[in-house]
C-alpha positions in Angstrom: 132.2 150.1 82.3 133.4 149.2 85.8 135.2 146.1 86.9 133.4 143.8 89.4 135.5 145.0 92.4 134.8 148.7 91.4 131.0 148.0 91.7 131.3 147.4 95.5 130.7 150.5 97.6 133.5 150.7 100.2 134.0 152.9 103.3 137.4 153.9 104.4 137.9 153.5 108.2 141.1 155.1 109.5 142.8 153.5 112.5 144.1 156.8 113.7 143.8 160.4 112.4 146.8 162.7 112.5 148.1 165.9 111.1 151.4 166.5 109.5 153.8 168.8 111.4 154.9 171.5 109.0 158.4 171.4 110.6 158.9 167.8 109.3 157.4 167.9 105.8 154.4 168.7 103.7 152.2 167.2 101.1 153.9 166.8 97.7 151.4 169.2 96.0 152.4 171.9 98.5 156.1 171.8 97.7 157.9 174.7 96.0 159.6 174.3 92.7 163.0 174.4 94.4 162.0 171.5 96.7 160.7 169.4 93.8 164.0 169.9 92.0 166.1 169.2 95.1 164.2 166.0 96.1 162.9 164.8 92.7 163.9 162.3 90.2 164.8 163.1 86.6 164.5 160.2 84.1 167.0 160.5 81.3 167.2 158.3 78.2 171.0 158.5 77.9 172.4 157.9 74.5 175.8 156.3 73.9 178.7 158.6 74.4 178.6 160.4 77.7 179.0 158.3 80.8 176.3 158.1 83.5 178.7 160.1 85.7 179.0 162.8 83.1 175.3 163.0 82.6 174.8 163.4 86.4 177.3 166.3 86.3 175.4 167.9 83.4 172.2 167.7 85.5 173.8 169.3 88.5 175.1 172.2 86.4 171.8 172.7 84.5 169.6 172.6 87.6 172.1 174.4 89.8 172.0 171.8 92.5 174.8 170.3 94.7 173.9 166.6 94.6 172.9 164.3 91.8 173.5 160.7 91.1 172.6 157.8 88.9 171.4 154.3 89.4 173.4 152.8 86.6 172.9 152.1 82.9 170.7 149.3 81.5 171.7 147.7 78.2 
């Protein structure tokens, strides 16, 4: 069953068409595993015990990457 707004046939009209320059990026589904790990987000349900800083350090070591960070801990 469709919602009322899904029943309407729509046409997409682009204002301007362009192509991505491969020197400046690519589509997400074309990225290598290494690029996905380097630029991705890992969601971790941190238990009590290790600090967020320690968990970031674990992630760096496990994934063998140079940079990792956290956005804090919610209670």
